[in-house]
LOKOLKE-459315 format. One line per 5 residues: number of its first residue (from 1); their letters; for each residue x, y negated, z negated of N, C-alpha, C. Coordinates in Angstrom, 1 decimal. Each point is the difference from the previous one (the first is absolute). Example, Ala and Ser with C-alpha at 12.3 -4.5 7.8 and 13.67 -1.06 7.14 Angstrom:
1) as) 13.2/5.7/-7.8/-0.9/-1.2/0.0/0.9/-1.2/0.0  -0.4/-1.1/0.7/0.9/-1.1/0.0/-0.8/-1.1/-0.8
END
This chain:
1) mtdai) 45.1/40.4/18.8/0.0/0.6/-1.3/-1.4/-0.1/-0.6  -0.4/1.1/-0.6/-1.4/0.0/-0.6/-0.1/-1.1/-1.0  -1.1/-0.7/0.0/-0.2/-1.0/-1.1/0.0/0.6/-1.3  0.8/-0.5/-0.9/0.1/0.5/-1.4/-1.2/-0.3/-0.8  -0.5/1.1/-0.6/-1.2/-0.2/-0.8/0.3/0.4/-1.5
6) dtawe) -0.1/-0.9/-0.9/0.3/0.3/-1.4/-1.3/-0.1/-0.7  -0.2/0.9/-0.9/-1.3/0.0/-0.8/0.4/0.0/-1.5  -0.5/-0.9/-0.7/0.2/-0.1/-1.4/-1.4/0.0/-0.7  0.0/0.4/-1.2/-1.2/0.1/-0.8/-0.1/-1.1/-1.0  -1.1/-0.7/0.0/-0.2/-1.1/-1.0/-1.3/0.3/-0.6
11) gelpi) 0.0/0.7/-1.2/-1.2/0.4/-0.6/-0.5/1.2/0.8  -1.3/-0.1/0.5/-0.6/1.1/0.7/0.0/-0.2/1.5  0.4/-1.2/0.5/-0.1/-0.3/1.4/1.4/0.0/0.6  0.1/0.7/1.2/1.3/0.0/0.6/0.3/-1.3/0.8  1.2/-0.4/0.0/0.4/-1.2/0.8/0.9/0.5/1.1
16) tliea) -0.4/-0.3/1.3/0.8/0.5/1.1/0.6/-1.2/0.7  1.3/0.1/0.2/0.8/-1.1/0.7/0.4/0.6/1.3  -0.3/-0.7/1.1/0.4/0.3/1.3/1.0/-1.0/0.5  1.2/0.5/0.3/1.1/-0.9/0.5/0.4/0.4/1.4  0.4/-1.0/0.7/0.5/0.2/1.4/1.3/0.8/0.0
21) gqrpf) 0.1/0.8/1.1/1.2/0.8/0.1/1.3/-0.9/0.1  1.1/0.5/-0.4/1.2/-0.8/0.0/0.9/0.2/1.2  -0.3/1.0/0.9/0.8/0.2/1.1/-0.8/-0.2/1.3  0.0/-1.2/0.6/-0.8/-0.3/1.1/0.3/0.8/1.3  1.2/0.6/0.0/0.4/0.8/1.2/-0.7/1.3/0.0
26) wldvk) -0.6/0.4/-1.2/-0.5/1.3/-0.2/-1.4/0.2/0.6  -0.1/1.0/0.9/-1.3/0.3/0.6/-0.5/1.2/-0.8  -1.0/-0.2/-0.9/-0.4/1.0/-0.9/-1.1/0.8/0.7  0.4/1.1/0.6/-0.9/0.9/0.8/-0.9/0.7/-1.0  0.5/0.4/-1.2/-0.9/0.7/-1.0/-1.1/-0.9/-0.4
31) eiwry) 0.2/-1.3/-0.2/-1.1/-0.8/-0.5/-1.0/-0.2/1.1  0.4/-0.1/1.3/-0.9/-0.1/1.1/-0.8/1.3/0.1  0.6/1.1/-0.2/-0.7/1.3/0.1/-1.0/0.1/-1.1  0.2/-0.5/-1.2/-1.0/0.0/-1.1/-1.2/-0.7/0.4  0.1/-1.0/0.9/-1.2/-0.7/0.4/-0.5/0.4/1.4
36) rdlfw) 0.3/1.2/0.4/-0.4/0.5/1.3/-1.5/0.0/0.2  -0.8/0.2/-1.0/-1.4/0.0/0.1/-0.5/-1.4/0.5  0.6/-1.1/-0.6/-0.3/-1.3/0.4/0.5/-0.3/1.4  1.1/0.6/0.4/0.6/-0.1/1.3/-1.0/0.5/1.1  -0.5/1.2/-0.3/-0.9/0.6/1.0/-1.3/-0.7/0.0
41) llarr) -0.5/-0.5/-1.1/-1.2/-0.8/0.0/0.1/-1.2/0.8  1.1/-0.7/-0.1/0.2/-1.3/0.7/0.2/0.3/1.5  0.7/1.1/0.3/0.2/0.4/1.4/-1.3/0.4/0.7  -0.8/0.7/-0.7/-1.3/0.4/0.6/-0.9/-1.3/0.2  0.0/-0.9/-1.0/-0.7/-1.2/0.1/0.4/-0.8/1.2
46) nivtr) 1.3/-0.1/0.3/0.5/-0.8/1.1/-0.4/0.6/1.3  0.0/1.3/0.1/-0.4/0.7/1.3/-1.5/-0.2/0.2  -0.8/0.2/-1.0/-1.5/-0.1/0.1/-0.4/-1.4/0.3  0.5/-1.0/-0.7/-0.4/-1.4/0.2/0.5/-0.6/1.4  1.1/0.6/0.5/0.5/-0.5/1.3/-1.0/0.3/1.1
51) yrqsv) -0.6/1.2/0.0/-0.9/0.4/1.1/-1.5/0.0/-0.4  -0.3/-0.6/-1.2/-1.4/-0.1/-0.3/-0.7/-0.9/0.9  -1.3/0.3/0.3/-0.8/-0.9/0.9/0.6/-0.1/1.4  0.8/1.0/0.4/0.6/0.0/1.3/-0.6/1.1/0.9  -0.4/-0.3/1.2/-0.6/0.9/0.9/1.0/1.1/0.4
56) vgigw) 1.2/-0.5/0.5/1.0/0.9/0.5/0.8/0.7/-1.2  0.1/-0.7/-1.1/0.6/0.6/-1.2/1.5/0.2/0.3  0.5/1.1/-0.4/1.4/0.3/0.1/0.5/0.2/1.4  -0.9/0.0/0.9/0.3/0.0/1.4/0.8/-1.2/0.5  0.0/-1.1/-0.8/0.8/-1.1/0.3/1.5/0.3/-0.1
61) avitp) 0.3/1.0/-0.7/1.4/0.4/-0.2/0.6/0.5/1.4  -0.9/0.5/0.9/0.3/0.5/1.3/-0.2/-1.1/1.0  -1.1/-0.7/-0.1/-0.3/-1.0/1.0/1.0/-1.1/0.1  0.5/-0.5/-1.1/0.9/-1.2/0.0/1.3/0.4/0.7  0.7/1.0/-0.4/1.3/0.3/0.8/-0.2/0.4/1.4
66) llstl) -1.2/0.7/0.3/-0.3/0.4/1.4/-0.2/-1.3/0.9  -0.7/-1.0/-0.5/-0.2/-1.2/0.8/1.3/-0.8/0.1  0.8/0.0/-1.0/1.3/-0.6/0.1/0.9/0.7/1.0  -0.1/1.3/0.0/0.8/0.8/1.0/-0.4/-0.4/1.4  -1.3/0.0/0.2/-0.6/-0.4/1.3/0.5/-1.3/0.5
71) iftvi) -0.1/-1.0/-0.9/0.4/-1.4/0.4/1.5/-0.1/0.3  0.8/0.7/-0.9/1.5/-0.1/0.2/0.4/0.8/1.2  -0.7/1.1/0.3/0.3/0.7/1.2/-0.2/-0.8/1.3  -1.2/-0.7/0.1/-0.3/-0.8/1.1/1.0/-1.1/0.2  0.2/-0.8/-1.1/0.9/-1.2/0.1/1.4/0.3/0.1
76) fgrva) 0.5/0.9/-0.9/1.5/0.2/0.0/0.4/1.2/0.8  -0.8/1.0/0.1/0.3/1.2/0.7/-0.2/-0.2/1.5  -1.1/-0.5/0.4/-0.4/-0.2/1.4/0.5/-1.3/0.6  -0.3/-1.1/-0.6/0.3/-1.3/0.5/1.5/-0.3/-0.2  0.5/0.1/-1.2/1.4/-0.4/-0.3/1.0/1.1/0.4
81) gissd) -0.5/1.3/0.0/0.8/1.1/0.4/1.1/0.3/-1.0  -0.3/-0.1/-1.3/1.0/0.3/-1.0/0.3/1.5/-0.1  1.2/0.3/-0.2/0.4/1.5/-0.1/-0.6/0.6/-1.2  -0.3/1.3/0.1/-0.5/0.8/-1.1/0.8/1.2/-0.4  1.3/0.0/0.3/0.9/1.1/-0.3/-0.4/1.3/0.7
86) gapyp) -0.7/-0.1/1.1/-0.4/1.2/0.8/-1.3/0.6/-0.5  -0.6/-0.5/-1.0/-1.3/0.6/-0.5/-1.1/-0.9/0.6  -1.2/0.6/0.2/-1.1/-0.8/0.4/-0.2/-1.2/-0.9  -0.2/-1.2/0.6/-0.1/-1.2/-0.8/-1.0/0.0/-1.1  -1.2/0.6/0.3/-1.0/0.0/-1.2/0.5/0.8/-1.1
91) lfvft) 0.6/1.2/0.2/0.6/0.7/-1.1/1.1/-0.7/-0.7  0.8/-0.7/0.8/1.2/-0.8/-0.5/-0.5/-1.0/-1.0  -1.1/-0.7/0.4/-0.5/-1.1/-0.9/-0.8/0.6/-1.2  -0.9/1.0/0.3/-0.8/0.5/-1.1/0.8/0.7/-1.1  1.1/0.6/0.4/0.9/0.6/-1.0/0.6/-1.0/-0.9
96) allpw) 0.3/-1.2/0.5/0.6/-1.1/-0.8/-1.1/-0.7/-0.8  -1.2/0.0/0.5/-1.1/-0.7/-0.7/-0.4/0.8/-1.3  0.3/1.3/0.0/-0.4/0.8/-1.2/0.7/-0.5/-1.2  1.3/-0.1/0.0/0.7/-0.5/-1.3/-0.3/-1.5/-0.1  -0.1/-0.8/1.1/-0.2/-1.4/-0.2/-1.4/-0.3/-0.6
101) tyfsg) -1.0/0.7/0.5/-1.4/-0.3/-0.5/-0.1/0.4/-1.5  0.7/1.1/-0.3/0.0/0.4/-1.4/0.8/-1.0/-0.9  1.1/-0.5/0.5/0.8/-0.9/-0.7/-0.7/-1.4/-0.2  -0.6/-0.5/1.0/-0.7/-1.3/-0.1/-1.2/0.1/-0.9  -0.8/1.1/0.1/-1.1/0.1/-0.9/0.4/0.2/-1.4
106) alsaa) 1.0/0.9/-0.2/0.4/0.2/-1.4/0.6/-1.2/-0.6  0.8/-0.8/0.8/0.6/-1.2/-0.6/-1.1/-1.0/-0.3  -1.0/-0.2/0.8/-1.0/-0.9/-0.3/-0.8/0.4/-1.3  -0.3/1.3/-0.1/-0.7/0.5/-1.2/0.8/-0.2/-1.2  1.3/0.3/0.1/0.9/-0.1/-1.2/0.1/-1.4/-0.4
111) tgsvv) 0.2/-0.9/0.9/0.2/-1.4/-0.3/-1.1/-0.6/-0.8  -1.2/0.3/0.3/-1.2/-0.5/-0.7/-0.5/0.8/-1.1  0.7/1.1/-0.4/-0.5/1.0/-0.9/-0.1/-0.6/-1.4  1.0/-0.7/-0.5/-0.1/-0.5/-1.4/-1.0/-1.1/-0.1  0.1/-1.0/1.0/-1.0/-1.1/-0.1/-1.4/0.5/0.2
116) gngal) -0.2/1.0/0.9/-1.4/0.5/0.2/-0.5/0.7/-1.2  0.9/0.5/-0.9/-0.5/0.8/-1.2/0.4/-0.9/-1.2  -0.1/-1.3/0.1/0.3/-0.9/-1.1/-0.8/0.3/-1.3  -1.3/0.2/0.2/-0.8/0.3/-1.2/0.5/1.2/-0.8  0.3/1.0/0.8/0.5/1.3/-0.7/1.4/-0.3/-0.6
121) vqkvy) 0.8/-0.7/0.6/1.4/-0.3/-0.5/-0.1/-0.8/-1.4  -1.0/-0.9/0.0/-0.1/-0.8/-1.2/-0.7/0.7/-1.2  -0.7/1.1/0.2/-0.8/0.6/-1.0/0.7/1.2/-0.6  0.6/0.9/0.8/0.5/1.2/-0.6/1.5/0.2/0.5  0.7/0.9/-0.8/1.3/0.3/0.3/0.1/1.2/0.9
126) fprml) 0.8/0.0/1.0/0.4/1.1/0.9/1.2/-0.4/0.7  0.8/0.9/0.6/1.2/-0.4/0.7/-0.4/-0.9/1.2  0.4/-1.2/0.1/-0.3/-0.9/1.0/0.4/0.5/1.4  1.1/0.7/0.0/0.6/0.5/1.2/-1.0/1.0/0.7  -0.9/0.5/-0.8/-1.0/0.9/0.6/-0.8/-0.6/1.1
131) lpfvg) -0.2/-1.3/0.0/-0.9/-0.7/0.9/0.7/-0.1/1.4  1.2/-0.4/0.2/0.6/0.1/1.3/0.2/1.4/0.5  0.2/1.0/-0.9/0.1/1.4/0.4/-1.4/0.4/0.6  -1.1/-0.4/-0.5/-1.3/0.3/0.5/-0.1/-0.5/1.4  0.4/-1.3/0.3/-0.1/-0.5/1.3/0.8/0.7/1.0
136) vvtgl) 1.2/0.5/-0.4/0.9/0.7/0.9/-0.5/1.4/0.3  -0.6/0.7/-1.0/-0.4/1.4/0.2/-1.3/0.1/0.8  -0.9/-0.9/-0.3/-1.3/0.1/0.7/0.1/-0.1/1.5  1.0/-0.7/0.5/0.2/-0.1/1.4/0.3/1.3/0.7  0.4/1.0/-0.8/0.4/1.3/0.6/-1.2/0.7/0.5
141) velvi) -1.2/-0.3/-0.5/-1.2/0.7/0.5/-0.2/-0.4/1.5  0.1/-1.2/0.3/-0.2/-0.4/1.4/1.2/0.5/0.9  1.2/0.1/-0.6/1.1/0.5/0.8/-0.2/1.4/0.4  -0.5/0.8/-0.9/-0.3/1.4/0.3/-0.9/0.1/1.2  -1.1/-0.8/0.0/-0.9/0.0/1.2/0.7/-0.4/1.2
146) qfvtl) 0.8/-1.0/-0.1/0.7/-0.5/1.2/1.0/1.0/0.5  0.6/0.9/-0.8/0.8/1.0/0.4/-0.7/1.0/0.9  -1.2/0.3/-0.4/-0.9/1.0/0.7/-0.2/-0.6/1.4  -0.3/-1.3/0.1/-0.2/-0.7/1.3/1.2/0.1/0.8  1.2/-0.2/-0.6/1.3/0.1/0.8/0.2/1.4/0.6
151) fllma) -0.3/1.0/-0.8/0.1/1.4/0.5/-0.9/0.2/1.2  -1.2/-0.6/-0.1/-0.9/0.2/1.2/0.5/-0.7/1.2  0.6/-1.2/-0.2/0.6/-0.7/1.1/1.2/0.7/0.6  0.8/0.6/-0.9/1.1/0.8/0.5/-0.5/1.2/0.8  -1.0/0.6/-0.4/-0.6/1.1/0.8/-0.5/-0.5/1.3
156) wfgya) -0.6/-1.1/0.0/-0.5/-0.6/1.3/1.1/-0.3/1.0  1.1/-0.5/-0.5/1.2/-0.3/0.9/0.9/1.2/0.2  -0.3/1.2/-0.6/0.8/1.2/0.1/1.3/-0.1/-0.8  0.0/-0.6/-1.1/1.1/-0.1/-0.9/-0.1/1.0/-1.1  1.0/0.6/-0.4/0.0/0.9/-1.1/1.1/-0.4/-1.0
161) lgpna) -0.3/0.3/-1.3/1.0/-0.4/-1.0/1.3/0.9/0.2  1.1/-0.7/-0.2/1.3/0.6/0.1/0.6/0.4/-1.3  1.2/0.4/0.0/0.7/0.4/-1.3/0.2/-1.2/-0.9  0.0/-1.3/0.6/0.2/-1.2/-0.8/-1.1/-0.2/-0.9  -1.2/0.6/0.2/-1.2/-0.3/-0.8/0.2/0.4/-1.4
166) vfila) 1.0/0.8/-0.4/0.2/0.4/-1.4/0.4/-1.2/-0.8  0.5/-1.1/0.7/0.5/-1.1/-0.7/-1.1/-1.1/-0.3  -1.2/0.3/0.5/-1.0/-1.1/-0.1/-0.4/-0.3/-1.4  0.1/1.0/-0.9/-0.3/-0.2/-1.4/1.0/-0.9/-0.7  1.2/0.0/0.5/1.1/-0.9/-0.6/-0.3/-1.4/0.4
171) fllla) -0.4/-0.2/1.3/-0.3/-1.3/0.5/-1.3/-0.5/-0.6  -1.0/0.9/-0.2/-1.2/-0.4/-0.7/0.3/-0.5/-1.4  0.8/0.7/-0.7/0.4/-0.5/-1.4/0.7/-1.3/0.1  0.8/-0.2/1.1/0.7/-1.3/0.1/-1.0/-1.1/0.3  -1.1/0.3/0.7/-1.0/-1.0/0.2/-0.7/-0.4/-1.3
176) ivtal) -0.3/1.0/-0.8/-0.7/-0.2/-1.3/0.9/-0.9/-0.9  1.3/0.4/-0.1/0.9/-0.8/-0.8/0.2/-1.4/0.5  0.0/-0.2/1.3/0.1/-1.3/0.6/-1.2/-0.9/-0.4  -1.2/0.6/0.1/-1.2/-0.8/-0.3/0.0/-0.3/-1.5  0.4/1.0/-0.9/0.0/-0.2/-1.4/1.1/-1.1/-0.4
181) svglw) 1.2/0.1/0.6/1.1/-0.9/-0.4/-0.4/-1.4/0.3  -0.5/-0.3/1.2/-0.4/-1.3/0.4/-1.2/-0.5/-0.8  -0.9/1.0/-0.2/-1.3/-0.3/-0.7/0.3/-0.4/-1.4  0.9/0.5/-0.7/0.3/-0.3/-1.4/0.5/-1.5/-0.1  0.8/-0.4/0.9/0.4/-1.4/0.1/-1.1/-0.9/0.2
186) ltaln) -0.8/0.2/1.0/-1.1/-0.9/0.4/-1.1/0.0/-1.0  -0.3/1.2/-0.6/-1.0/0.1/-1.1/0.3/-1.0/-1.1  1.2/0.1/-0.5/0.5/-0.8/-1.2/0.0/-1.5/0.4  0.5/-0.3/1.2/0.0/-1.4/0.5/-1.4/-0.5/0.2  -0.9/0.8/0.4/-1.4/-0.5/0.3/-0.7/-0.4/-1.3
191) vkyrd) 0.3/0.6/-1.1/-0.6/-0.3/-1.2/0.3/-1.5/-0.4  1.2/-0.4/0.2/0.4/-1.3/-0.3/-0.2/-1.0/1.1  0.2/0.4/1.2/-0.1/-0.9/1.2/-1.1/0.7/0.9  -1.2/-0.5/0.0/-1.1/0.6/0.8/0.2/-0.3/1.5  1.0/-0.9/0.3/0.3/-0.2/1.4/0.5/1.2/0.7
196) vgqai) 0.6/0.9/-0.8/0.6/1.3/0.5/-1.1/0.8/0.7  -1.2/0.1/-0.7/-1.1/0.7/0.6/-0.5/-0.6/1.3  0.0/-1.3/0.0/-0.5/-0.7/1.2/0.9/0.1/1.2  1.3/0.2/-0.3/1.0/0.1/1.0/0.2/1.4/0.6  -0.5/1.0/-0.7/0.2/1.4/0.4/-0.5/0.3/1.4
201) pfvlq) -1.2/-0.5/0.5/-0.4/0.3/1.4/1.0/-0.5/1.0  0.5/-1.2/-0.2/1.0/-0.6/0.9/1.3/0.7/0.0  0.5/0.4/-1.2/1.2/0.7/-0.2/0.0/1.3/0.7  -1.1/0.8/-0.2/-0.2/1.3/0.7/0.0/-0.1/1.5  -0.7/-1.1/0.5/-0.1/-0.2/1.4/1.4/-0.2/0.6
206) awmwl) 0.8/-0.9/-0.6/1.4/-0.2/0.4/0.8/1.2/-0.1  -0.1/0.7/-1.1/0.8/1.2/-0.3/-0.3/1.1/1.1  -1.2/0.1/0.4/-0.3/1.0/1.0/0.8/-0.2/1.3  0.1/-1.3/0.5/0.8/-0.2/1.2/1.5/0.1/-0.2  0.4/-0.1/-1.3/1.4/0.3/-0.3/0.3/1.4/-0.2
211) spivy) -0.9/0.9/0.2/0.1/1.4/-0.2/-0.1/0.7/1.4  0.7/1.1/0.2/-0.1/0.7/1.3/-1.3/0.8/0.3  -1.1/-0.8/0.1/-1.3/0.7/0.3/-0.3/0.0/1.4  0.1/-1.1/0.7/-0.3/0.0/1.5/1.2/0.1/0.8  1.2/0.1/-0.6/1.3/0.1/0.8/0.9/0.9/-0.8
216) psqqi) 0.9/0.7/0.7/1.0/0.8/-0.7/1.1/-0.8/-0.6  0.5/0.5/-1.1/1.1/-0.7/-0.7/1.3/0.0/0.9  0.1/0.9/1.0/1.1/0.0/0.8/0.2/-1.2/0.9  -1.1/-0.8/0.1/0.1/-1.3/0.7/0.7/-1.1/-0.8  0.2/0.3/-1.3/0.8/-0.9/-0.8/1.5/0.2/0.3
221) sdrlr) 0.8/-1.0/0.2/1.4/0.1/0.3/0.7/0.7/-1.2  1.1/0.7/0.3/0.8/0.7/-1.0/0.5/-1.0/-1.1  0.3/-1.2/0.4/0.5/-0.9/-0.9/-1.0/-0.5/-1.1  -1.3/0.0/0.4/-1.0/-0.4/-0.9/-0.7/1.1/-0.7  0.3/1.2/0.3/-0.8/1.1/-0.6/0.2/0.1/-1.5
226) plygl) 1.2/-0.2/-0.6/0.1/0.0/-1.5/-0.9/-1.1/-0.6  0.0/-1.1/0.6/-0.9/-1.1/-0.5/-1.5/0.4/0.2  -0.3/0.6/1.1/-1.4/0.4/0.3/-0.4/1.1/-1.0  1.0/0.8/-0.4/-0.3/1.1/-1.0/-0.4/-0.6/-1.4  0.3/-1.3/-0.3/-0.5/-0.5/-1.2/-1.5/0.0/-0.2
231) npmvg) -0.7/0.1/1.1/-1.4/0.2/0.0/-0.3/1.4/-0.5  -0.5/0.2/-1.2/-0.2/1.4/-0.5/-0.9/0.9/0.9  -0.9/-0.6/0.7/-1.0/0.7/0.8/0.7/0.6/1.3  1.1/-0.5/0.3/0.7/0.5/1.2/0.4/1.5/-0.2  0.6/0.3/-1.1/0.3/1.4/-0.3/-1.2/0.9/0.0
236) viegf) -1.1/-0.5/-0.6/-1.2/0.8/-0.1/-0.6/0.3/1.3  -0.2/-1.0/0.9/-0.6/0.1/1.3/0.8/0.9/0.9  1.3/-0.3/0.0/0.9/0.8/0.9/0.0/1.5/-0.5  0.0/0.2/-1.3/-0.1/1.3/-0.5/-1.2/0.8/0.3  -1.2/-0.7/0.0/-1.2/0.6/0.4/0.0/0.4/1.5
241) rwsll) 0.5/-0.8/0.9/0.1/0.3/1.4/0.9/1.2/0.2  1.2/-0.1/-0.6/1.0/1.1/0.2/-0.6/1.3/-0.5  -0.7/0.0/-1.1/-0.5/1.3/-0.6/-1.1/0.5/0.8  -1.0/-0.8/0.4/-1.2/0.5/0.7/0.1/0.1/1.5  0.7/-0.9/0.6/0.1/0.0/1.5/1.3/0.6/0.5
246) gsvtp) 1.0/0.1/-0.9/1.3/0.5/0.5/0.6/-1.0/1.0  -0.2/-1.3/-0.3/0.5/-1.0/0.9/1.5/-0.2/-0.2  0.5/-1.1/0.6/1.5/-0.2/-0.1/0.5/0.0/-1.4  1.1/0.7/-0.3/0.5/0.0/-1.4/0.3/-1.4/-0.4  -0.6/-0.4/-1.2/0.2/-1.4/-0.5/1.5/-0.3/-0.4
251) dwsmm) 0.3/-1.2/-0.1/1.3/-0.5/-0.4/0.0/0.2/-1.6  0.8/1.1/-0.4/-0.1/0.3/-1.4/0.7/-1.0/-0.9  0.9/-0.8/0.5/0.6/-1.1/-0.8/-1.1/-1.0/-0.3  -0.8/-0.3/1.0/-1.1/-1.0/-0.1/-1.1/0.6/-1.0  -0.2/1.3/0.1/-1.0/0.7/-0.9/0.6/-0.1/-1.4
256) avsaa) 1.3/0.2/-0.2/0.6/0.0/-1.3/-0.2/-1.4/-0.7  0.2/-1.1/0.9/-0.2/-1.3/-0.6/-1.4/-0.2/-0.4  -1.0/0.5/0.7/-1.4/-0.2/-0.4/-0.3/0.8/-1.3  0.6/1.2/-0.1/-0.3/0.8/-1.2/0.7/-0.7/-1.2  1.2/-0.6/0.2/0.7/-0.7/-1.1/-0.8/-1.2/-0.5
261) vvcsl) -0.6/-0.7/1.0/-0.9/-1.2/-0.4/-1.2/0.5/-0.8  -0.6/1.1/0.4/-1.2/0.5/-0.7/0.4/0.3/-1.5  1.1/0.7/-0.2/0.5/0.4/-1.3/0.2/-1.3/-0.8  0.7/-1.0/0.6/0.3/-1.2/-0.8/-1.3/-0.7/-0.3  -1.0/-0.1/0.9/-1.3/-0.6/-0.3/-0.7/0.7/-1.1
266) lvggv) 0.1/1.3/0.0/-0.7/0.8/-1.0/0.5/-0.2/-1.4  1.4/0.0/-0.2/0.6/-0.3/-1.3/-0.3/-1.4/-0.4  0.1/-0.9/0.9/-0.2/-1.4/-0.4/-1.5/-0.3/-0.3  -0.9/0.7/0.8/-1.4/-0.1/-0.2/-0.5/0.5/-1.4  0.5/1.2/-0.4/-0.3/0.6/-1.3/0.5/-1.0/-1.1
271) yyfrk) 1.2/-0.5/0.2/0.5/-0.9/-1.1/-0.8/-1.2/-0.1  -0.3/-0.7/1.1/-0.8/-1.2/0.0/-1.4/0.2/-0.5  -0.6/1.1/0.4/-1.4/0.2/-0.4/0.0/0.3/-1.5  0.9/0.8/-0.5/0.0/0.3/-1.5/0.3/-1.2/-0.8  0.8/-0.9/0.6/0.4/-1.2/-0.7/-1.1/-1.0/-0.1
276) tevtf) -0.9/-0.1/1.0/-1.0/-1.0/0.0/-1.4/0.5/-0.4  -0.2/1.4/-0.1/-1.3/0.5/-0.3/-0.5/-0.4/-1.4  0.9/-0.4/-0.9/-0.5/-0.4/-1.3/-0.8/-1.3/0.0  0.2/-0.7/1.1/-0.7/-1.3/0.1/-1.3/0.0/0.9  -0.2/1.2/0.6/-1.2/0.1/0.9/-1.3/-0.4/-0.6
281) advi) -0.3/0.5/-1.2/-1.3/-0.3/-0.6/-0.1/-1.5/-0.3  1.1/-0.7/-0.4/-0.1/-1.4/-0.3/-0.2/-0.8/1.3  0.8/0.4/1.1/0.0/-0.8/1.2/-1.4/0.1/0.7  -0.5/1.2/0.1/-1.2/0.3/0.7/-1.2/-0.8/-0.6
END
């Protein structure tokens, strides 16, 4: 709910009272839209500062997943002989690394967004939720470049997009919402407990191995798949593979569990963030 602003006149000078919204469940899109200029300014600053003084620059958006794909292909595809659902193993891995690289980068950026902009938070008013939004959206720039690289790899291996490709936008939206929902929780927690920011690299590393990046989810037993689906990235990664490579049809019940977890995290994240944002300036 938009912060209530009441203005009263005392003589010649106006008195403005800014009060916190009364409905913490409310995601005020209109208020965020009013501050869109600040949003784009922060987004541009994040992109520029990330690659400033870098020789390769934004090329790291391609180099990192390509090197990871090469390593995973040699170790898991050649040595371990893990199945790739009939697709070439490099394509199998790179398609999964697209949403994972975006998610891990967006989550890291969102988690430190409020603490990293502490001086701004303490001096001026703006919707605090704007900061994790910036972290989530700026990662899409790299994702677009990685999509181009994927299409080149598909052409190299003689793969063409199938009719399932029309669903990629839905799974891209699911990836964005997943990063935002988890990011809202961790952003608010990181303001009060800085250990959260320190633990993020380890959490993401463990999370990656718990996601179907180097192996297909079909290797998980039917009995454990509903539990495995509690990982929200399972639905995102399987959806990307199915849409882009036309691989084995995913377990839709497992995908539904992942989507339900994402929705629950988003609602809870908005509530917790709105409830705690009034203390951000004092705690920082």
